[in-house]
N, CA, C and O of each residue as an XYZ file, in Angstrom:
796
protein
N       9.352     -1.395     -9.831
C       8.340     -2.060     -8.682
C       8.769     -1.334     -7.396
O       9.975     -1.514     -7.223
N       8.247     -0.622     -6.489
C       8.578      0.095     -5.347
C       7.305      0.248     -4.471
O       6.284      0.645     -5.031
N       7.282     -0.010     -3.259
C       6.426      0.269     -1.741
C       7.142      1.059     -1.009
O       8.297      0.783     -0.683
N       6.505      2.177     -0.654
C       7.201      2.823      0.579
C       6.045      2.614      1.889
O       4.862      2.939      1.787
N       6.585      2.082      2.962
C       6.353      2.147      4.341
C       6.909      3.109      5.174
O       8.130      3.050      5.034
N       6.638      3.855      5.869
C       7.185      4.772      6.509
C       6.811      4.388      8.075
O       5.654      4.123      8.402
N       7.671      4.389      8.797
C       7.446      4.577     10.307
C       7.813      5.889     10.996
O       8.769      6.538     10.573
N       7.201      6.246     11.884
C       7.657      7.480     12.855
C       8.374      6.827     14.381
O       7.698      6.334     15.284
N       9.928      6.971     14.395
C      10.353      6.469     15.149
C      10.428      7.595     16.465
O      11.064      7.261     17.465
N       9.842      8.756     16.420
C       9.721      9.605     17.708
C       9.246      9.161     18.660
O       9.817      9.434     19.715
N       8.109      8.362     18.712
C       7.498      7.598     20.130
C       8.594      6.553     20.420
O       9.066      6.607     21.555
N       9.016      5.731     19.695
C      10.387      4.826     19.755
C      11.122      5.426     20.563
O      11.218      5.026     21.723
N      11.772      6.479     20.124
C      12.803      7.764     20.779
C      12.786      7.707     22.297
O      13.553      7.233     23.135
N      11.225      8.591     22.365
C      10.541      9.272     23.616
C      10.676      7.662     24.782
O      11.288      7.680     25.850
N      10.099      6.674     24.333
C      10.468      5.409     25.309
C      11.749      5.097     25.928
O      12.022      4.812     27.094
N      12.675      5.245     24.602
C      13.664      4.545     24.914
C      14.170      5.723     26.413
O      14.527      5.354     27.532
N      14.049      6.939     25.980
C      14.908      8.078     26.638
C      13.796      7.777     28.268
O      14.263      8.250     29.304
N      12.807      7.231     28.337
C      12.053      7.226     29.363
C      12.518      6.365     30.521
O      12.492      6.761     31.687
N      13.005      5.000     30.090
C      13.224      3.761     30.162
C      15.190      4.168     30.408
O      15.961      3.276     30.762
N      15.562      5.293     30.197
C      17.050      5.507     30.279
C      17.601      4.122     29.487
O      18.530      3.476     29.971
N      16.946      3.725     28.232
C      17.699      2.932     27.516
C      19.052      3.901     26.512
O      19.356      5.085     26.660
N      19.472      3.185     25.807
C      20.117      3.778     24.832
C      19.850      4.076     23.657
O      20.201      3.257     22.808
N      19.186      5.261     23.223
C      18.508      5.629     21.793
C      19.763      5.525     20.808
O      19.587      6.110     19.740
N      20.821      4.978     20.946
C      21.716      4.937     19.682
C      21.509      3.451     19.091
O      21.990      2.951     18.075
N      20.629      2.902     20.065
C      20.783      1.308     19.812
C      19.590      1.124     18.617
O      19.442      0.131     17.904
N      18.732      2.449     18.606
C      17.412      1.975     17.883
C      17.620      1.585     16.444
O      16.955      0.731     15.859
N      18.651      2.322     15.903
C      19.173      2.513     14.397
C      19.378      1.018     14.150
O      18.695      0.436     13.307
N      20.165      0.487     14.762
C      20.516     -0.733     14.348
C      19.634     -1.627     14.520
O      19.457     -2.445     13.617
N      18.807     -1.696     15.809
C      17.495     -2.585     15.753
C      16.539     -2.433     14.805
O      15.881     -3.448     14.576
N      16.226     -1.293     14.083
C      15.542     -0.994     13.302
C      15.958     -1.742     12.118
O      15.219     -2.476     11.462
N      17.233     -1.496     11.884
C      18.128     -2.231     10.580
C      17.532     -3.906     10.261
O      17.073     -4.494      9.282
N      17.893     -4.306     11.928
C      17.356     -5.878     11.784
C      16.327     -6.214     11.690
O      16.000     -7.295     11.202
N      15.393     -5.172     12.238
C      13.551     -5.525     11.885
C      13.440     -5.322     10.243
O      13.018     -6.275      9.588
N      13.687     -4.509      9.796
C      13.755     -4.189      8.367
C      13.962     -5.224      7.396
O      13.261     -5.484      6.419
N      15.115     -5.834      7.828
C      15.853     -6.786      7.100
C      14.694     -8.367      6.981
O      14.100     -8.874      6.030
N      14.784     -8.684      8.279
C      13.891     -9.650      8.913
C      12.269     -9.760      7.866
O      11.825    -10.648      7.139
N      11.696     -8.224      8.306
C      10.561     -7.960      7.667
C      10.247     -8.019      6.179
O       9.160     -8.262      5.653
N      11.481     -7.734      5.575
C      11.923     -7.736      3.966
C      11.676     -9.358      3.736
O      10.818     -9.661      2.907
N      12.326    -10.331      4.370
C      12.500    -11.726      3.898
C      11.439    -12.588      4.427
O      11.331    -13.731      3.984
N      10.556    -12.101      5.436
C       9.661    -12.316      5.663
C       8.520    -12.306      4.729
O       7.920    -13.338      4.428
N       8.201    -11.055      4.237
C       7.482    -10.557      3.111
C       7.644    -11.226      1.699
O       6.770    -11.461      0.864
N       9.103    -11.489      1.649
C       9.189    -11.917      0.121
C       8.889    -13.578      0.292
O       8.654    -14.244     -0.716
N       8.910    -14.126      1.476
C       8.407    -15.457      1.537
C       7.124    -15.598      1.227
O       6.695    -16.583      0.626
N       6.221    -14.365      1.714
C       4.831    -14.368      1.590
C       4.255    -14.598      0.313
O       3.576    -15.506     -0.166
N       4.847    -13.216     -0.225
C       4.718    -12.980     -2.128
C       5.094    -14.250     -2.718
O       4.420    -14.653     -3.666
N       6.478    -15.229     -2.123
C       6.700    -16.351     -3.167
C       5.795    -17.489     -2.652
O       5.469    -18.457     -3.339
N       5.458    -17.296     -1.496
C       4.355    -18.771     -1.617
C       2.711    -18.648     -1.508
O       1.842    -19.510     -1.644
N       2.631    -17.332     -1.229
C       0.935    -17.342     -1.190
C       0.394    -15.809     -2.472
O      -0.516    -15.853     -3.300
N       1.228    -14.776     -2.215
C       0.497    -13.638     -3.034
C       0.607    -14.147     -4.350
O      -0.400    -14.685     -4.811
N       1.706    -14.082     -5.101
C       2.080    -14.768     -6.297
C       1.019    -15.974     -6.834
O       0.039    -15.581     -7.467
N       1.141    -17.099     -6.657
C       0.522    -18.152     -6.810
C      -0.985    -18.060     -6.687
O      -1.720    -18.517     -7.563
N      -1.457    -17.448     -5.559
C      -3.193    -16.898     -5.581
C      -3.621    -16.431     -6.416
O      -4.816    -16.510     -6.700
N      -2.779    -15.810     -7.051
C      -3.333    -14.233     -8.287
C      -3.108    -14.380     -9.361
O      -3.840    -13.751    -10.125
N      -1.915    -15.335    -10.050
C      -2.024    -15.750    -11.322
C      -1.685    -17.284    -11.649
O      -1.228    -18.162    -10.917
N      -2.098    -17.307    -13.117
C      -1.981    -19.073    -13.386
C      -0.377    -19.194    -13.854
O      -0.043    -18.709    -14.936
N       0.426    -19.743    -13.147
C       1.481    -19.775    -13.312
C       2.189    -21.056    -14.121
O       2.142    -22.246    -13.808
N       2.920    -20.379    -15.360
C       3.616    -21.112    -16.129
C       4.716    -21.921    -15.996
O       4.952    -23.015    -16.507
N       5.443    -21.154    -15.144
C       6.920    -21.912    -13.810
C       6.563    -21.417    -12.914
O       6.418    -20.194    -12.916
N       6.287    -22.168    -11.818
C       6.145    -22.531    -10.365
C       7.593    -21.627     -9.762
O       7.524    -20.928     -8.751
N       8.790    -21.780    -10.522
C       9.892    -21.379     -9.647
C      10.386    -20.388     -9.982
O      11.573    -20.140     -9.771
N       9.440    -19.466    -10.682
C       9.813    -18.273    -11.332
C      10.218    -17.473    -10.478
O      11.327    -16.968    -10.300
N       8.934    -17.343     -9.770
C       9.123    -15.780     -8.890
C      10.000    -16.217     -7.540
O      10.220    -15.343     -6.702
N      10.301    -17.032     -7.415
C      11.437    -17.530     -6.257
C      12.597    -17.163     -6.971
O      13.391    -16.570     -6.241
N      13.093    -17.343     -8.472
C      14.190    -16.903     -8.902
C      14.369    -15.289     -9.120
O      15.415    -14.646     -9.211
N      13.167    -14.896     -9.168
C      13.155    -13.235    -10.119
C      13.350    -12.299     -8.359
O      14.068    -11.302     -8.277
N      12.691    -12.782     -7.311
C      12.874    -11.621     -6.113
C      14.070    -11.752     -5.509
O      14.629    -12.815     -5.240
N      14.528    -10.465     -5.259
C      15.882    -10.590     -4.135
C      15.724     -9.542     -3.351
O      15.209     -8.514     -3.791
N      16.080     -9.635     -2.273
C      15.839     -8.690     -1.043
C      17.210     -7.691     -1.143
O      18.324     -8.206     -1.241
N      17.026     -6.178     -1.107
C      18.323     -5.695     -0.562
C      18.303     -4.997      0.736
O      17.518     -4.116      1.088
N      19.395     -5.579      1.475
C      18.972     -5.307      2.815
C      19.208     -3.773      3.315
O      19.567     -2.940      2.483
N      19.020     -3.428      4.583
C      19.474     -2.163      5.085
C      20.908     -2.007      6.019
O      21.634     -2.935      6.374
N      21.082     -0.602      6.295
C      22.376     -0.688      7.582
C      21.410      0.579      8.464
O      20.444      1.326      8.312
N      22.534      0.159      9.528
C      21.952      1.133     10.444
C      21.891      2.782      9.982
O      21.135      3.637     10.444
N      22.796      2.928      9.061
C      22.635      4.326      8.350
C      21.947      4.416      7.434
O      21.873      5.589      7.069
N      21.084      3.407      6.545
C      20.423      3.548      5.550
C      19.292      2.830      5.979
O      19.376      1.636      5.691
N      17.941      3.252      6.753
C      17.278      2.316      6.868
C      16.203      2.134      5.660
O      15.164      2.786      5.559
N      16.645      1.133      4.771
C      15.587      0.741      3.711
C      15.951     -0.161      3.212
O      17.144     -0.231      2.918
N      14.981     -1.314      2.888
C      15.237     -2.151      2.403
C      14.066     -2.334      0.937
O      13.132     -1.589      0.639
N      14.525     -3.548      0.254
C      14.009     -3.496     -1.508
C      13.500     -4.713     -1.473
O      14.231     -5.572     -0.980
N      12.550     -5.009     -1.819
C      12.293     -6.643     -2.596
C      12.182     -5.754     -4.376
O      11.714     -4.640     -4.609
N      12.757     -6.684     -5.295
C      13.645     -6.311     -6.265
C      13.555     -7.798     -7.408
O      13.630     -8.999     -7.145
N      13.392     -7.173     -8.533
C      12.892     -8.347     -9.494
C      14.075     -8.133    -10.410
O      14.207     -7.142    -11.128
N      14.976     -9.203    -10.324
C      16.302     -9.329    -11.117
C      16.349     -9.707    -12.424
O      17.251     -9.296    -13.154
N      15.190    -10.696    -12.951
C      14.979    -11.321    -14.237
C      13.975     -9.938    -14.901
O      14.335     -9.573    -16.019
N      13.123     -9.400    -14.465
C      12.130     -8.261    -15.211
C      11.664     -9.198    -16.415
O      11.898     -8.940    -17.595
N      11.025    -10.236    -15.994
C      10.236    -11.003    -17.116
C       8.905    -11.007    -17.543
O       8.440    -11.217    -18.664
N       8.288    -10.705    -16.335
C       6.778    -11.113    -16.232
C       5.833     -9.838    -15.651
O       4.781     -9.819    -15.011
N       6.415     -9.142    -16.003
C       5.842     -7.519    -16.102
C       5.284     -7.220    -14.773
O       4.135     -6.779    -14.765
N       6.083     -7.431    -13.282
C       5.515     -7.063    -11.906
C       4.918     -6.330    -11.545
O       3.961     -6.370    -10.771
N       5.639     -5.136    -12.318
C       4.888     -3.836    -11.634
C       3.720     -3.361    -12.542
O       3.228     -2.233    -12.510
N       3.379     -4.287    -13.283
C       1.860     -3.958    -14.350
C       1.288     -4.619    -13.318
O       0.629     -3.842    -12.628
N       1.264     -6.032    -12.828
C       0.754     -6.727    -11.906
C       0.494     -6.112    -10.851
O      -0.564     -6.394    -10.287
N       1.301     -5.177    -10.318
C       0.802     -4.848     -9.155
C       0.347     -3.350     -9.182
O       0.014     -2.854     -8.106
N       0.306     -2.627    -10.252
C      -0.111     -1.139    -10.550
C      -1.333     -1.087    -11.459
O      -2.208     -0.228    -11.356
N      -1.325     -2.230    -12.502
C      -2.110     -2.012    -13.336
C      -1.579     -1.244    -14.698
O      -0.596     -0.550    -14.435
N      -1.929     -1.193    -15.936
C      -1.429     -0.470    -16.792
C      -1.898     -1.100    -18.160
O      -2.930     -1.746    -18.340
N      -0.929     -0.779    -19.087
C      -1.008     -1.333    -20.614
C       0.451     -1.708    -20.920
O       1.525     -1.108    -20.882
N       0.013     -3.058    -21.267
C       1.450     -3.891    -21.508
C       1.301     -4.056    -23.088
O       0.403     -4.582    -23.745
N       2.718     -3.305    -23.553
C       2.856     -3.302    -24.936
C       3.730     -4.384    -25.474
O       4.792     -4.632    -24.905
N       3.229     -5.267    -26.888
C       4.122     -6.206    -27.276
C       5.150     -5.828    -27.810
O       5.708     -6.661    -28.525
N       5.667     -4.719    -27.702
C       6.855     -4.852    -28.472
C       6.922     -5.116    -29.938
O       5.923     -5.195    -30.654
N       8.475     -5.284    -30.454
C       8.366     -5.811    -31.463
C       7.664     -6.882    -31.846
O       7.911     -7.108    -33.031
N       6.890     -7.661    -31.387
C       6.278     -8.851    -31.197
C       4.900     -8.812    -30.984
O       4.698     -8.203    -29.933
N       3.827     -9.194    -31.516
C       2.268     -8.904    -31.227
C       2.176     -9.919    -30.002
O       3.024    -10.788    -29.798
N       1.129     -9.725    -29.266
C       0.894    -10.775    -27.896
C      -0.333    -11.261    -28.277
O      -1.385    -10.724    -28.623
N       0.212    -12.952    -28.071
C      -1.055    -14.059    -28.202
C      -1.830    -14.183    -27.057
O      -1.257    -14.498    -26.014
N      -3.028    -13.994    -27.060
C      -3.961    -13.902    -26.000
C      -4.730    -14.759    -26.560
O      -5.196    -14.690    -27.697
N      -4.972    -16.082    -25.305
C      -5.886    -17.249    -25.755
C      -7.201    -16.504    -25.449
O      -7.334    -15.485    -24.772
N      -8.567    -17.544    -26.374
C      -9.478    -17.166    -26.385
C     -10.284    -17.977    -24.980
O      -9.933    -19.127    -24.716
N     -11.330    -17.315    -24.157
C     -11.387    -17.721    -22.851
C     -12.280    -19.327    -23.303
O     -13.161    -19.355    -24.162
N     -12.000    -20.068    -22.831
C     -12.275    -21.703    -22.827
C     -11.291    -22.338    -24.153
O     -11.310    -23.545    -24.392
N     -10.497    -21.433    -24.919
C      -9.524    -22.484    -25.503
C      -8.468    -22.825    -24.959
O      -7.958    -23.717    -25.636
N      -7.897    -22.593    -24.128
C      -6.625    -23.396    -22.979
C      -7.168    -23.590    -21.799
O      -8.037    -22.877    -21.297
N      -6.610    -24.690    -21.256
C      -6.800    -25.334    -19.880
C      -5.489    -24.811    -18.933
O      -4.377    -24.858    -19.458
N      -5.605    -24.354    -17.654
C      -4.555    -23.847    -16.806
C      -4.326    -25.186    -15.724
O      -5.245    -25.784    -15.164
N      -3.067    -25.445    -15.605
C      -2.530    -26.525    -14.740
C      -1.675    -25.789    -13.733
O      -1.315    -24.620    -13.873
N      -1.366    -26.605    -12.656
C      -0.177    -25.895    -11.588
C       0.757    -24.863    -12.265
O       1.096    -23.780    -11.789
N       1.113    -25.391    -13.462
C       2.627    -24.562    -14.081
C       1.967    -23.765    -15.344
O       2.642    -23.544    -16.350
N       0.495    -23.311    -15.224
C       0.187    -22.547    -16.626
C      -0.605    -23.214    -17.360
O      -1.540    -23.965    -17.081
N       0.047    -22.731    -18.757
C      -0.989    -23.244    -20.045
C       0.173    -24.551    -20.279
O       1.347    -24.266    -20.044
N      -0.149    -25.952    -20.731
C       0.501    -26.295    -21.160
C       1.522    -26.319    -22.414
O       1.196    -25.632    -23.382
N       2.342    -26.817    -22.459
C       3.456    -26.582    -23.661
C       2.606    -26.814    -25.079
O       2.922    -26.076    -26.012
N       1.695    -27.656    -25.268
C       1.017    -28.505    -26.289
C       0.031    -27.299    -26.658
O      -0.120    -27.224    -27.877
N      -0.770    -26.214    -25.845
C      -1.562    -25.254    -25.997
C      -0.872    -23.829    -26.207
O      -1.408    -22.795    -26.607
N       0.201    -24.001    -25.907
C       0.223    -22.540    -26.121
C       0.611    -22.214    -27.647
O       0.517    -23.211    -28.362
N       1.033    -21.025    -28.321
C       0.976    -20.488    -29.617
C       1.852    -21.375    -30.418
O       1.354    -21.692    -31.498
N       3.081    -21.878    -30.158
C       4.109    -22.263    -30.694
C       3.408    -24.116    -30.601
O       3.611    -24.889    -31.537
N       2.767    -24.464    -29.578
C       2.579    -25.734    -29.536
C       1.151    -25.906    -30.737
O       0.870    -26.884    -31.430
N       0.590    -24.833    -30.659
C      -0.926    -25.282    -31.677
C      -0.466    -25.286    -32.746
O      -0.902    -26.079    -33.580
N       0.516    -24.438    -33.042
C       1.102    -24.246    -34.813
C       1.786    -25.246    -35.070
O       2.040    -25.386    -36.266
N       2.430    -26.468    -33.961
C       3.173    -27.572    -34.527
C       2.421    -28.682    -34.443
O       2.740    -29.585    -35.216
N       1.289    -28.918    -33.544
C       0.722    -29.938    -33.608
C      -0.335    -29.932    -34.725
O      -0.801    -31.017    -35.073
N      -0.808    -28.645    -35.396
C      -2.280    -29.035    -36.222
C      -1.695    -29.064    -37.623
O      -0.723    -28.382    -37.947
N      -2.472    -30.060    -38.599
C      -1.879    -30.181    -40.052
C      -2.174    -28.709    -40.513
O      -3.032    -27.969    -40.032
N      -1.402    -28.454    -41.419
C      -1.159    -27.354    -42.217
C      -2.491    -26.925    -42.848
O      -2.651    -25.775    -43.256
N      -3.429    -27.848    -42.922
C      -4.488    -27.999    -43.599
C      -5.349    -26.954    -42.801
O      -5.906    -25.929    -43.195
N      -5.284    -27.546    -41.525
C      -6.476    -26.657    -40.692
C      -5.697    -25.621    -39.716
O      -6.163    -25.465    -38.587
N      -4.520    -24.897    -40.102
C      -4.056    -24.030    -39.357
C      -3.887    -22.587    -40.359
O      -3.260    -22.514    -41.415
N      -4.615    -21.549    -39.701
C      -4.675    -20.446    -40.377
C      -4.123    -19.371    -39.702
O      -4.907    -18.869    -38.896
N      -2.699    -18.695    -39.784
C      -2.440    -17.869    -39.408
C      -2.594    -16.323    -40.059
O      -1.933    -16.020    -41.052
N      -3.409    -15.482    -39.499
C      -3.654    -14.123    -39.794
C      -3.094    -13.069    -38.873
O      -2.554    -13.124    -37.768
N      -3.463    -11.903    -39.856
C      -3.112    -10.700    -38.850
C      -3.787    -10.666    -37.297
O      -3.384    -10.155    -36.253
N      -4.868    -11.360    -37.591
C      -5.874    -11.016    -36.617
C      -5.596    -12.468    -35.456
O      -5.882    -12.406    -34.260
N      -5.115    -13.457    -35.995
C      -4.828    -14.201    -34.674
C      -4.472    -16.007    -35.121
O      -4.227    -16.332    -36.283
N      -4.499    -16.716    -34.301
C      -4.163    -18.179    -35.079
C      -5.477    -18.759    -34.920
O      -6.093    -18.485    -33.890
N      -6.112    -19.682    -35.969
C      -6.893    -20.043    -36.157
C      -6.847    -21.272    -36.309
O      -5.840    -21.562    -36.954
N      -7.721    -22.557    -35.902
C      -7.575    -24.094    -36.025
C      -8.761    -24.523    -36.793
O      -9.817    -23.972    -36.485
N      -8.781    -25.337    -37.665
C      -9.956    -25.753    -38.327
C     -10.578    -27.133    -37.492
O      -9.858    -28.055    -37.108
N     -11.856    -27.081    -37.324
C     -12.232    -28.087    -36.938
C     -14.223    -28.071    -37.174
O     -15.046    -27.163    -37.297
N     -14.301    -29.478    -37.143
C     -15.847    -29.581    -37.535
C     -16.347    -28.649    -38.722
O     -17.492    -28.212    -38.840
N     -15.441    -28.460    -39.448
C     -15.609    -27.804    -41.154
C     -15.905    -26.119    -40.861
O     -16.608    -25.423    -41.594
N     -15.168    -25.612    -39.558
C     -15.279    -24.394    -39.621
C     -13.893    -24.185    -38.834
O     -13.287    -24.963    -38.097
N     -13.561    -22.717    -39.285
C     -12.351    -22.404    -38.266
C     -12.617    -21.755    -37.268
O     -13.587    -20.997    -37.304
N     -11.784    -21.880    -36.034
C     -11.934    -21.586    -34.496
C     -11.047    -20.838    -34.074
O      -9.893    -21.267    -34.098
N     -11.317    -19.478    -33.555
C      -9.871    -18.534    -33.217
C      -9.397    -19.284    -31.948
O     -10.177    -19.802    -31.149
N      -8.320    -19.294    -31.858
C      -7.486    -20.032    -30.404
C      -6.719    -18.927    -29.830
O      -6.617    -18.799    -28.609
N      -6.195    -18.154    -30.632
C      -5.113    -16.999    -30.007
C      -5.866    -15.468    -30.760
O      -6.593    -15.710    -31.724
N      -5.734    -14.127    -30.406
C      -5.960    -13.198    -31.060
C      -4.622    -12.644    -30.882
O      -3.954    -12.693    -29.849
N      -4.255    -12.037    -32.152
C      -3.326    -11.072    -32.121
C      -3.306     -9.491    -31.605
O      -3.734     -8.658    -32.404
N      -2.917     -9.121    -30.549
C      -2.976     -7.216    -30.103
C      -1.466     -7.283    -30.190
O      -0.633     -8.189    -30.205
N      -1.442     -5.616    -30.253
C      -0.433     -5.113    -29.711
C       0.131     -4.798    -28.725
O       1.354     -4.744    -28.592
N      -0.955     -4.470    -27.645
C      -1.033     -4.280    -26.763
C      -2.170     -4.660    -25.926
O      -3.175     -4.776    -26.628
N      -2.414     -4.925    -24.545
C      -3.363     -5.098    -23.965
C      -3.415     -4.279    -22.349
O      -2.455     -3.907    -21.675
N      -4.635     -4.189    -22.095
C      -4.359     -3.769    -20.410
C      -4.525     -4.691    -19.347
O      -5.508     -5.378    -19.069
N      -3.726     -4.631    -18.946
C      -3.009     -5.287    -17.512
C      -3.860     -4.811    -16.115
O      -3.522     -3.685    -15.751
N      -4.889     -5.446    -15.272
C      -5.146     -5.127    -14.286
C      -4.549     -4.893    -13.596
O      -3.372     -5.074    -13.909
N      -4.800     -4.307    -12.107
C      -3.708     -4.301    -10.638
C      -4.442     -5.781    -10.436
O      -5.669     -5.870    -10.460
N      -3.584     -6.928    -10.235
C      -4.605     -8.130     -9.824
C      -3.612     -8.942     -9.043
O      -3.930    -10.112     -8.827
N      -2.505     -8.527     -8.604
C      -1.654     -9.101     -7.427
C      -1.592     -7.905     -6.599
O      -1.297     -6.786     -7.020
N      -1.948     -8.264     -5.153
C      -1.345     -7.170     -3.882
C       0.037     -7.359     -3.922
O       0.200     -7.931     -2.844
N       1.301     -7.257     -4.501
C       2.284     -7.422     -3.910
C       2.393     -5.812     -2.680
O       2.921     -5.939     -1.575
N       1.927     -4.726     -3.054
C       2.279     -3.773     -2.341
C       1.814     -3.759     -0.906
O       2.289     -3.212      0.089
N       0.434     -4.740     -1.136
C      -0.462     -4.333      0.052
C       0.214     -5.559      1.015
O       0.264     -5.432      2.239
N       0.681     -6.655      0.375
C       0.789     -7.772      0.942
C       2.449     -7.410      1.935
O       2.837     -7.948      2.973
N       3.010     -6.487      1.232
C       4.690     -6.159      1.529
C       4.140     -5.432      2.600
O       4.469     -5.929      3.677
N       3.375     -4.372      2.709
C       2.989     -3.087      3.735
C       2.543     -3.898      4.988
O       2.701     -3.457      6.126
N       1.991     -5.076      4.724
C       1.221     -5.409      5.913
C       2.229     -6.390      6.839
O       2.334     -6.357      8.065
N       2.915     -7.244      5.931
C       3.908     -8.236      6.587
C       5.022     -7.234      7.304
O       5.468     -7.616      8.386
N       5.397     -6.237      6.875
C       6.407     -5.403      7.023
C       5.951     -4.655      8.651
O       6.726     -4.626      9.607
N       4.471     -4.066      8.665
C       4.075     -3.381      9.866
C       4.064     -4.370     10.996
O       4.499     -4.220     12.137
N       3.487     -5.401     10.458
C       3.392     -6.779     11.525
C       4.839     -7.221     12.234
O       4.885     -7.617     13.399
N       5.868     -7.116     11.482
C       7.063     -7.796     11.939
C       7.723     -6.469     12.668
O       8.525     -6.812     13.537
N       7.603     -5.224     12.549
C       8.093     -3.821     13.262
C       7.348     -4.390     14.746
O       7.995     -4.574     15.777
N       5.841     -4.627     14.615
C       5.027     -4.363     15.961
C       5.329     -5.086     16.622
O       5.766     -4.720     17.713
N       5.240     -6.702     16.252
C       5.448     -7.815     17.249
C       7.274     -8.226     17.420
O       7.685     -9.190     18.066
N       7.945     -7.473     16.851
C       9.297     -8.114     17.030
C      10.407     -6.531     17.673
O      11.588     -6.719     17.962
N       9.920     -5.460     17.764
C      10.772     -4.386     18.304
C      11.095     -5.154     19.532
O      12.175     -5.741     19.601
N      10.356     -5.187     20.373
C      10.238     -5.107     21.723
C      11.750     -6.036     22.270
O      12.712     -5.681     22.951
N      11.347     -7.529     21.510
C      12.703     -8.445     21.708
C      13.644     -8.182     21.067
O      14.616     -8.769     21.543
N      13.920     -7.556     20.150
C      15.192     -7.223     19.235
C      15.670     -5.934     20.070
O      16.888     -5.780     20.164
N      14.972     -5.158     20.577
C      15.672     -4.000     21.649
C      16.462     -5.004     22.919
O      17.660     -5.024     23.204
N      15.386     -5.756     23.505
C      16.222     -6.184     24.641
C      17.369     -7.189     24.278
O      18.302     -7.237     25.079
N      17.420     -8.020     23.141
C      18.541     -8.236     22.925
C      19.610     -7.393     22.836
O      20.696     -7.542     23.396
N      19.255     -6.454     22.077
C      20.561     -5.429     21.381
C      21.073     -4.958     22.995
O      22.239     -5.225     23.286
N      20.398     -4.419     23.799
C      20.488     -4.308     24.939
C      21.271     -4.672     25.827
O      21.926     -4.043     26.657
N      21.130     -6.051     25.534
C      21.735     -6.848     26.142
C      23.388     -7.505     26.118
O      24.100     -8.094     26.933
N      23.539     -6.989     24.561
C      25.112     -6.996     24.262
C      25.795     -5.992     24.908
O      26.992     -6.268     24.982
N      25.398     -4.527     25.596
C      26.107     -3.464     25.912
C      26.531     -3.923     26.919
O      27.425     -3.211     27.376
N      26.224     -5.192     27.777
C      26.158     -5.406     29.178
C      27.531     -5.825     29.243
O      28.026     -6.152     30.321
């Protein structure tokens, strides 16, 4: 999962020449601003973007998953990347087909589970439903998990080999916005601080 935000440094370098400032400070300043922006963007994604758009099963997951790769003045590139690779973050960012792999995906029917701040309670997940349902009231088929109630079998989870994952988390959009705002509002102050170290 990656998003590219490009900045035109031509205007910045021309401005530096006009005020007789050292252009050689620009890469150092840009590296600092990129790093600061990436950490700010990560915080926004962890605190707002992810929890506002998904039902979280584990509130600490996204904090543990995302790391920042910092830039240098010779490599003006930053990256927020997923070290756990467990929640299909790229699919949430771009949309696509989620494959079940060796195991089929268990999808809850609308209204069959309720969500808390930590996602679906353990007792309502497939393993919890199977463990808590008497065998006489439980049916496991290729179609899904059925639970008997009121003299009828009710489908709680359906099994699918794949499912369409919509683009439902604006990772790239929020990253780009935070990075651009960080660069726009922070450049002048960062440049002043860099120039002060030359005196």
